[in-house]
RODO-2510 file (C-alpha; in nm, 4 decimals, decimal comma):
residues 401
     n   res          X          Y          Z
     1     x    -8,9517    -5,6501    -0,7378
     2     x    -8,6147    -5,5336    -0,8564
     3     x    -8,3329    -5,4572    -0,5941
     4     x    -8,3459    -5,0946    -0,6887
     5     x    -8,7012    -5,0591    -0,5873
     6     x    -8,6200    -5,0632    -0,2332
     7     x    -8,4391    -4,7207    -0,2716
     8     x    -8,7466    -4,5754    -0,4623
     9     x    -8,9821    -4,6783    -0,1953
    10     x    -8,7499    -4,5893     0,0996
    11     x    -8,5896    -4,2341     0,0052
    12     x    -8,4332    -4,2143     0,3600
    13     x    -8,2228    -4,5266     0,2948
    14     x    -8,1342    -4,4017    -0,0509
    15     x    -8,0082    -4,0974     0,1208
    16     x    -7,8065    -4,2697     0,4043
    17     x    -7,6359    -4,4927     0,1410
    18     x    -7,5600    -4,1913    -0,0817
    19     x    -7,4111    -4,0111     0,2056
    20     x    -7,2181    -4,3187     0,3012
    21     x    -7,0725    -4,3523    -0,0492
    22     x    -6,9948    -3,9857    -0,0419
    23     x    -6,7942    -4,0187     0,2888
    24     x    -6,6125    -4,3338     0,1883
    25     x    -6,5302    -4,1927    -0,1495
    26     x    -6,3923    -3,8500    -0,0202
    27     x    -6,1701    -4,0502     0,2229
    28     x    -6,0428    -4,2649    -0,0384
    29     x    -5,9681    -3,9951    -0,2685
    30     x    -5,7385    -3,8425     0,0210
    31     x    -5,5723    -4,1790     0,0534
    32     x    -5,4965    -4,2396    -0,3169
    33     x    -5,1519    -4,1935    -0,4540
    34     x    -5,1149    -3,9108    -0,6975
    35     x    -4,9046    -4,0061    -0,9975
    36     x    -4,8581    -3,8977    -1,3512
    37     x    -4,8772    -4,2418    -1,4940
    38     x    -4,9723    -4,5905    -1,3224
    39     x    -4,7204    -4,7425    -1,1176
    40     x    -4,4847    -4,9798    -1,3221
    41     x    -4,1924    -5,1618    -1,1401
    42     x    -3,9287    -5,1386    -1,3897
    43     x    -3,6084    -5,2168    -1,2212
    44     x    -3,2498    -5,1622    -1,3352
    45     x    -2,9402    -5,2990    -1,1523
    46     x    -2,6105    -5,1049    -1,2184
    47     x    -2,2780    -5,2910    -1,1763
    48     x    -1,9778    -5,0409    -1,1819
    49     x    -1,6270    -5,1576    -1,1642
    50     x    -1,3338    -4,8977    -1,1633
    51     x    -0,9951    -5,0131    -1,2994
    52     x    -0,7465    -4,7290    -1,2694
    53     x    -0,5098    -4,6673    -1,5651
    54     x    -0,6552    -4,9494    -1,7697
    55     x    -0,7664    -4,8866    -2,1393
    56     x    -1,1180    -4,9437    -2,2559
    57     x    -1,0015    -5,2774    -2,4320
    58     x    -0,8228    -5,3954    -2,1319
    59     x    -1,1499    -5,3190    -1,9139
    60     x    -1,3785    -5,4882    -2,1773
    61     x    -1,1844    -5,7928    -2,1862
    62     x    -1,0861    -5,8607    -1,8196
    63     x    -1,3768    -5,6803    -1,6290
    64     x    -1,6947    -5,6204    -1,8478
    65     x    -1,6995    -5,9598    -2,0409
    66     x    -1,6544    -6,1977    -1,7428
    67     x    -1,9154    -6,0079    -1,4976
    68     x    -2,1540    -5,9834    -1,8013
    69     x    -2,1203    -6,3578    -1,8608
    70     x    -2,1992    -6,4232    -1,4966
    71     x    -2,4836    -6,1701    -1,4661
    72     x    -2,6642    -6,3092    -1,7757
    73     x    -2,7141    -6,6424    -1,5707
    74     x    -2,9549    -6,4636    -1,3474
    75     x    -3,3426    -6,4938    -1,3787
    76     x    -3,5794    -6,2251    -1,4811
    77     x    -3,3469    -6,0313    -1,6966
    78     x    -3,5060    -5,8397    -2,0104
    79     x    -3,1686    -5,7262    -2,1549
    80     x    -2,8230    -5,6116    -2,0433
    81     x    -2,6322    -5,3111    -2,1746
    82     x    -2,2712    -5,2648    -2,0878
    83     x    -2,0028    -4,9660    -2,1367
    84     x    -1,6377    -5,0082    -2,1120
    85     x    -1,4371    -4,6785    -2,1028
    86     x    -1,1052    -4,5669    -1,9883
    87     x    -1,0531    -4,7098    -1,6288
    88     x    -1,4176    -4,7875    -1,5839
    89     x    -1,6820    -5,0564    -1,6713
    90     x    -2,0461    -5,0235    -1,6408
    91     x    -2,3053    -5,2934    -1,6787
    92     x    -2,6781    -5,1993    -1,6747
    93     x    -2,9280    -5,5030    -1,6221
    94     x    -3,2789    -5,4218    -1,7113
    95     x    -3,5260    -5,6571    -1,5246
    96     x    -3,8519    -5,7786    -1,6617
    97     x    -4,1495    -5,5787    -1,5895
    98     x    -4,2720    -5,5847    -1,2233
    99     x    -3,9956    -5,8266    -1,1348
   100     x    -3,8937    -5,8257    -0,7587
   101     x    -3,6124    -5,5702    -0,7131
   102     x    -3,4836    -5,7233    -0,4031
   103     x    -3,4736    -6,0703    -0,5584
   104     x    -3,2947    -5,9082    -0,8529
   105     x    -3,0225    -5,7249    -0,6689
   106     x    -2,9565    -6,0495    -0,4400
   107     x    -2,9233    -6,2761    -0,7416
   108     x    -2,6925    -6,0423    -0,9409
   109     x    -2,4781    -5,9684    -0,6271
   110     x    -2,4311    -6,3398    -0,5869
   111     x    -2,3225    -6,3682    -0,9656
   112     x    -2,0861    -6,0860    -0,9442
   113     x    -1,9312    -6,2202    -0,6278
   114     x    -1,8619    -6,5447    -0,7924
   115     x    -1,6309    -6,3842    -1,0607
   116     x    -1,4445    -6,1455    -0,7913
   117     x    -1,1380    -6,3676    -0,8041
   118     x    -1,1157    -6,3563    -1,1804
   119     x    -1,0975    -5,9836    -1,2015
   120     x    -0,7608    -5,8095    -1,2104
   121     x    -0,5962    -5,7524    -0,8591
   122     x    -0,5829    -5,3946    -0,9226
   123     x    -0,9662    -5,3554    -1,0139
   124     x    -1,1623    -5,2222    -0,7331
   125     x    -1,4624    -5,4112    -0,6014
   126     x    -1,7696    -5,3709    -0,8091
   127     x    -2,0326    -5,1432    -0,6835
   128     x    -2,4014    -5,2552    -0,7359
   129     x    -2,6874    -5,0009    -0,7275
   130     x    -3,0554    -5,0521    -0,8158
   131     x    -3,3282    -4,8092    -0,9163
   132     x    -3,7011    -4,8831    -0,9646
   133     x    -3,9355    -4,6521    -1,1604
   134     x    -3,8662    -4,3502    -1,3604
   135     x    -3,5120    -4,2764    -1,4626
   136     x    -3,5869    -3,9138    -1,4599
   137     x    -3,5897    -3,7400    -1,1191
   138     x    -3,8809    -3,5516    -0,9798
   139     x    -3,6960    -3,2286    -0,9812
   140     x    -3,3695    -3,0929    -1,0913
   141     x    -3,2318    -2,7974    -0,8927
   142     x    -2,9441    -2,5697    -1,0575
   143     x    -2,6784    -2,3900    -0,8665
   144     x    -2,4738    -2,1562    -1,0897
   145     x    -2,2235    -1,8636    -1,0528
   146     x    -2,0020    -1,6925    -1,2868
   147     x    -1,7747    -1,5848    -0,9842
   148     x    -1,7343    -1,9189    -0,8105
   149     x    -1,5694    -2,2127    -0,9596
   150     x    -1,7435    -2,5487    -1,0395
   151     x    -1,5540    -2,7229    -0,7703
   152     x    -1,6198    -2,4641    -0,5146
   153     x    -1,9866    -2,4784    -0,6047
   154     x    -1,9981    -2,8736    -0,5684
   155     x    -1,8184    -2,8474    -0,2437
   156     x    -2,0792    -2,6020    -0,0919
   157     x    -2,3868    -2,7990    -0,2470
   158     x    -2,2369    -3,1165    -0,1013
   159     x    -2,1675    -2,9862     0,2401
   160     x    -2,4624    -2,7735     0,2977
   161     x    -2,7405    -2,7888     0,0411
   162     x    -2,7625    -3,1679    -0,0382
   163     x    -2,8360    -3,2484     0,3337
   164     x    -3,1101    -3,0013     0,3638
   165     x    -3,2937    -3,1392     0,0521
   166     x    -3,2105    -3,5089     0,1700
   167     x    -3,3875    -3,4520     0,4955
   168     x    -3,7191    -3,3420     0,3384
   169     x    -4,0273    -3,5747     0,3870
   170     x    -4,0923    -3,7946     0,0770
   171     x    -3,7432    -3,7366    -0,0681
   172     x    -3,5721    -4,0667    -0,1399
   173     x    -3,2392    -3,9307    -0,2783
   174     x    -3,0762    -3,6009    -0,3678
   175     x    -2,8150    -3,6819    -0,6120
   176     x    -2,5491    -3,4268    -0,7101
   177     x    -2,4043    -3,3737    -1,0468
   178     x    -2,0881    -3,1673    -1,0291
   179     x    -1,7100    -3,1747    -1,0015
   180     x    -1,5976    -3,2323    -0,6553
   181     x    -1,2624    -3,1363    -0,4954
   182     x    -0,9427    -3,3465    -0,5524
   183     x    -0,5570    -3,3147    -0,5659
   184     x    -0,4662    -3,3551    -0,9182
   185     x    -0,1095    -3,4390    -1,0217
   186     x    -0,0289    -3,3916    -1,3780
   187     x     0,2895    -3,5766    -1,4758
   188     x     0,5361    -3,4287    -1,7411
   189     x     0,6687    -3,7319    -1,9497
   190     x     0,9695    -3,5354    -2,0757
   191     x     1,0865    -3,4306    -1,7207
   192     x     1,0297    -3,7893    -1,6044
   193     x     1,2293    -3,9400    -1,8754
   194     x     1,5282    -3,6858    -1,8301
   195     x     1,5186    -3,7566    -1,4380
   196     x     1,4682    -4,1410    -1,4537
   197     x     1,1325    -4,1189    -1,2949
   198     x     0,8417    -4,3624    -1,3869
   199     x     0,4787    -4,3279    -1,3129
   200     x     0,5041    -4,6131    -1,0683
   201     x     0,7574    -4,4189    -0,8879
   202     x     0,5136    -4,1402    -0,8186
   203     x     0,2347    -4,3736    -0,7262
   204     x     0,4466    -4,5570    -0,4704
   205     x     0,5616    -4,2143    -0,3231
   206     x     0,2134    -4,0963    -0,2905
   207     x     0,0793    -4,4281    -0,1255
   208     x     0,3723    -4,4349     0,1241
   209     x     0,3481    -4,0738     0,2365
   210     x    -0,0246    -4,0062     0,2034
   211     x    -0,2454    -4,2308     0,4167
   212     x    -0,4695    -4,2190     0,7248
   213     x    -0,3138    -4,4126     1,0199
   214     x    -0,5010    -4,5240     1,3507
   215     x    -0,2139    -4,5818     1,6003
   216     x    -0,4345    -4,6480     1,8976
   217     x    -0,3731    -4,5309     2,2429
   218     x    -0,1319    -4,5837     2,5614
   219     x    -0,2619    -4,6993     2,8899
   220     x    -0,0835    -4,6705     3,2142
   221     x    -0,1716    -4,7247     3,5730
   222     x    -0,3618    -4,3975     3,6133
   223     x    -0,3574    -4,2404     3,2752
   224     x    -0,4885    -4,3179     2,9355
   225     x    -0,3826    -4,0959     2,6393
   226     x    -0,5395    -4,1488     2,2684
   227     x    -0,2836    -4,1053     2,0146
   228     x    -0,3123    -3,9160     1,6727
   229     x    -0,0557    -3,8948     1,3930
   230     x    -0,0626    -3,6608     1,0940
   231     x     0,0125    -3,8848     0,8252
   232     x    -0,2026    -3,7370     0,5223
   233     x    -0,1075    -3,4465     0,3039
   234     x    -0,3786    -3,1848     0,2201
   235     x    -0,1693    -2,8920     0,0909
   236     x    -0,0358    -2,8528    -0,2549
   237     x     0,3040    -2,7393    -0,1464
   238     x     0,3291    -3,0442     0,0695
   239     x     0,2755    -3,2748    -0,2411
   240     x     0,5283    -3,0633    -0,4184
   241     x     0,7795    -3,1150    -0,1748
   242     x     0,7662    -3,5078    -0,1740
   243     x     1,0825    -3,6902    -0,2608
   244     x     1,0313    -3,9084    -0,5630
   245     x     1,3912    -4,0407    -0,6157
   246     x     1,7115    -4,0063    -0,4574
   247     x     2,0392    -4,0814    -0,6319
   248     x     2,4007    -3,9794    -0,5323
   249     x     2,2711    -3,7248    -0,3010
   250     x     2,0485    -3,5639    -0,5524
   251     x     1,6827    -3,5277    -0,4625
   252     x     1,4041    -3,5400    -0,7261
   253     x     1,0930    -3,3827    -0,5710
   254     x     0,7347    -3,4253    -0,7237
   255     x     0,7535    -3,0509    -0,8477
   256     x     1,0383    -3,1407    -1,0723
   257     x     0,8268    -3,3979    -1,2736
   258     x     0,4609    -3,2960    -1,2204
   259     x     0,2175    -3,0175    -1,1794
   260     x     0,0152    -3,0218    -0,8701
   261     x    -0,3154    -2,8359    -0,8099
   262     x    -0,6310    -2,8692    -0,6266
   263     x    -0,8865    -2,9256    -0,8906
   264     x    -1,1738    -3,1520    -0,9786
   265     x    -1,2060    -3,5307    -0,9223
   266     x    -1,2893    -3,5801    -1,2771
   267     x    -1,3299    -3,3646    -1,6017
   268     x    -1,5266    -3,6449    -1,7975
   269     x    -1,8636    -3,4120    -1,7703
   270     x    -1,9644    -3,0751    -1,7036
   271     x    -2,2868    -2,9002    -1,6497
   272     x    -2,4224    -2,5674    -1,7554
   273     x    -2,7260    -2,3505    -1,6767
   274     x    -2,8001    -2,0638    -1,9416
   275     x    -2,4279    -2,0826    -2,0523
   276     x    -2,3182    -2,0478    -1,6763
   277     x    -2,1081    -2,3012    -1,5053
   278     x    -2,3283    -2,4976    -1,2700
   279     x    -2,3793    -2,7904    -1,0439
   280     x    -2,7259    -2,9821    -1,0417
   281     x    -2,9083    -3,1791    -0,7707
   282     x    -3,1710    -3,4294    -0,8881
   283     x    -3,4421    -3,4728    -0,6455
   284     x    -3,5978    -3,8192    -0,6474
   285     x    -3,9097    -3,8934    -0,4587
   286     x    -3,9497    -4,1988    -0,2121
   287     x    -4,1929    -4,4867    -0,3215
   288     x    -4,5521    -4,4249    -0,2378
   289     x    -4,5055    -4,0518    -0,1726
   290     x    -4,7093    -3,7824    -0,3414
   291     x    -4,5061    -3,5980    -0,6146
   292     x    -4,7147    -3,2772    -0,5678
   293     x    -4,6416    -3,2786    -0,1865
   294     x    -4,2615    -3,3406    -0,2136
   295     x    -4,2353    -3,0786    -0,4862
   296     x    -4,4163    -2,8442    -0,2818
   297     x    -4,1881    -2,8993    -0,0038
   298     x    -3,8860    -2,8513    -0,2121
   299     x    -4,0248    -2,5382    -0,3589
   300     x    -4,0713    -2,3988    -0,0040
   301     x    -3,7202    -2,4948     0,0927
   302     x    -3,5354    -2,3353    -0,2223
   303     x    -3,6041    -1,9644    -0,1000
   304     x    -3,4518    -2,0559     0,2366
   305     x    -3,1476    -2,2163     0,0682
   306     x    -3,1315    -1,9320    -0,1651
   307     x    -3,0962    -1,6722     0,1292
   308     x    -2,8026    -1,8544     0,2793
   309     x    -2,5981    -1,9099    -0,0536
   310     x    -2,2638    -1,7130    -0,0506
   311     x    -2,2405    -1,4167    -0,2579
   312     x    -2,2306    -1,4693    -0,6280
   313     x    -2,4095    -1,7946    -0,6279
   314     x    -2,7794    -1,8487    -0,7351
   315     x    -3,0265    -2,1311    -0,7425
   316     x    -3,2958    -2,2130    -0,9786
   317     x    -3,5318    -2,4946    -1,0614
   318     x    -3,5228    -2,5636    -1,4484
   319     x    -3,7193    -2,8855    -1,4476
   320     x    -4,0121    -2,9740    -1,2258
   321     x    -4,2247    -3,2681    -1,3261
   322     x    -4,4889    -3,1863    -1,0707
   323     x    -4,6008    -2,8967    -1,2675
   324     x    -4,6817    -3,1361    -1,5713
   325     x    -4,8583    -3,3568    -1,3394
   326     x    -5,0582    -3,0878    -1,1679
   327     x    -5,1474    -2,9394    -1,5291
   328     x    -5,2614    -3,2849    -1,6580
   329     x    -5,4732    -3,3518    -1,3586
   330     x    -5,6371    -2,9937    -1,3508
   331     x    -5,7067    -3,0679    -1,7367
   332     x    -5,8759    -3,3841    -1,6596
   333     x    -6,0775    -3,2346    -1,3653
   334     x    -6,1783    -2,9466    -1,5931
   335     x    -6,2946    -3,2004    -1,8517
   336     x    -6,4968    -3,4057    -1,6041
   337     x    -6,6751    -3,0751    -1,5037
   338     x    -6,7362    -2,9699    -1,8568
   339     x    -6,8719    -3,3154    -1,9513
   340     x    -7,0946    -3,3234    -1,6406
   341     x    -7,2569    -2,9756    -1,7296
   342     x    -7,3088    -3,0684    -2,0965
   343     x    -7,4589    -3,3975    -2,0196
   344     x    -7,7097    -3,2217    -1,7631
   345     x    -7,7844    -2,9545    -2,0292
   346     x    -7,8567    -3,2109    -2,2930
   347     x    -8,0674    -3,4411    -2,0513
   348     x    -8,2746    -3,1038    -1,9622
   349     x    -8,3129    -3,0150    -2,3285
   350     x    -8,4242    -3,3626    -2,4233
   351     x    -8,6696    -3,4294    -2,1255
   352     x    -8,7737    -3,0793    -2,0407
   353     x    -8,7602    -3,1473    -1,6763
   354     x    -8,5541    -2,9902    -1,3960
   355     x    -8,6217    -3,3124    -1,1939
   356     x    -8,4855    -3,5473    -1,4677
   357     x    -8,1852    -3,3315    -1,5081
   358     x    -8,1193    -3,3456    -1,1139
   359     x    -8,1177    -3,7150    -1,1051
   360     x    -7,7820    -3,7462    -1,3084
   361     x    -7,6691    -3,4099    -1,1628
   362     x    -7,6468    -3,6010    -0,8255
   363     x    -7,5735    -3,9522    -0,9586
   364     x    -7,2663    -3,8524    -1,1633
   365     x    -7,0398    -3,6814    -0,9124
   366     x    -7,1558    -3,9268    -0,6374
   367     x    -7,0679    -4,2215    -0,8623
   368     x    -6,7134    -4,0811    -0,9563
   369     x    -6,6480    -3,9981    -0,5877
   370     x    -6,7550    -4,3482    -0,4904
   371     x    -6,5445    -4,5005    -0,7465
   372     x    -6,2477    -4,3854    -0,5604
   373     x    -6,3109    -4,6298    -0,2962
   374     x    -6,2992    -4,9192    -0,5475
   375     x    -5,9777    -4,7832    -0,6927
   376     x    -5,8228    -4,7848    -0,3498
   377     x    -5,9374    -5,1395    -0,2845
   378     x    -5,7873    -5,2576    -0,6274
   379     x    -5,4498    -5,0673    -0,5402
   380     x    -5,4982    -4,7940    -0,8431
   381     x    -5,3608    -4,4514    -0,8174
   382     x    -5,4856    -4,1149    -0,9319
   383     x    -5,3133    -4,0802    -1,2665
   384     x    -5,3909    -3,9568    -1,6263
   385     x    -5,5121    -4,2988    -1,7205
   386     x    -5,7509    -4,3632    -1,4234
   387     x    -5,8871    -3,9903    -1,4514
   388     x    -5,9530    -4,0411    -1,8273
   389     x    -6,1567    -4,3626    -1,7571
   390     x    -6,3583    -4,1607    -1,5098
   391     x    -6,4384    -3,9184    -1,7901
   392     x    -6,5521    -4,2123    -2,0011
   393     x    -6,7683    -4,3586    -1,7221
   394     x    -6,9724    -4,0252    -1,7256
   395     x    -7,1688    -4,1487    -2,0184
   396     x    -7,2376    -4,4954    -1,8536
   397     x    -7,3477    -4,3085    -1,5227
   398     x    -7,5840    -4,0770    -1,7190
   399     x    -7,7388    -4,3792    -1,9109
   400     x    -7,8170    -4,5455    -1,6067
   401     x    -7,9298    -4,2373    -1,4247
***
């Protein structure tokens, strides 16, 4: 007697087992992670070092090269890509597939620290960042205006919008792409040469007259007073009145040798949306979160954000990867339903019996739903590949039925 004969002789047992498979499968479907593609841990560690004022050749020779040589000694590296530009060095370390991200960051951090004493004294400390998974964010939100400048857009988005999106469940990071406010001082070489002023003189004056001071507090027998001192400068006029050089009673102020304005932190990149100046926010999902759920929360939040925007500002979502994921999943579901119906129709035409067609009509969806429990045990996710494999499995289920 075969094992399957038990279920033929005991239909109640077969019904109970089928209901158990159905319940466990439905619960597993609810717990499975939804993704566009299977989970692949592709870690990229980025080391950024700023060297203000240095040329690209200087940055490459004294910053990029020693750091890259040290980083190359780390384990698990697939390949390294580096870029040296004016005042900045960027090294991207692409790790081997499924290599432990924490171990990669720790080892590269140790290699970078070993070369810190070799770097120029004016170079800033290297900044190490790591990212695992897709390099493209889940969503990109554009904030644009024809009336408000880019820096004003970026300032509002940074202070108001970014914290709102960052606080949503399932959002790992909301990165902003835009030009932030900064005091810019544009030196005039001709005026500087005529008045005997160097760029180092201007830098020293700014360093001495614009800083934050913590001067502590006073404490008497009965009274304690916290002290504050306004040692920083935040107005254009205050910067312009700074004395750069004094000679024989003649004062050379900053406005004599430079143009001061409240502009952008850098002008290396810019963003446009349909030809309109814009600021973008990239919404990245947290590991293990459902992209459809996260995208739904962001889409629900955008109308609230749009209602709070100042006059002249608008917000749109030009890119939403969840729509492609949802469309792909819907298409696979549609294919599964069509395949089941066609198979049942062919079985009925071949055997000419409703009962014969009813067996695979129950077995096919039950087997597919029960297969979700096995997928959960194996750590799989609902993605295009697993759903397509379920489409191919329909033929096997029908053949067994």
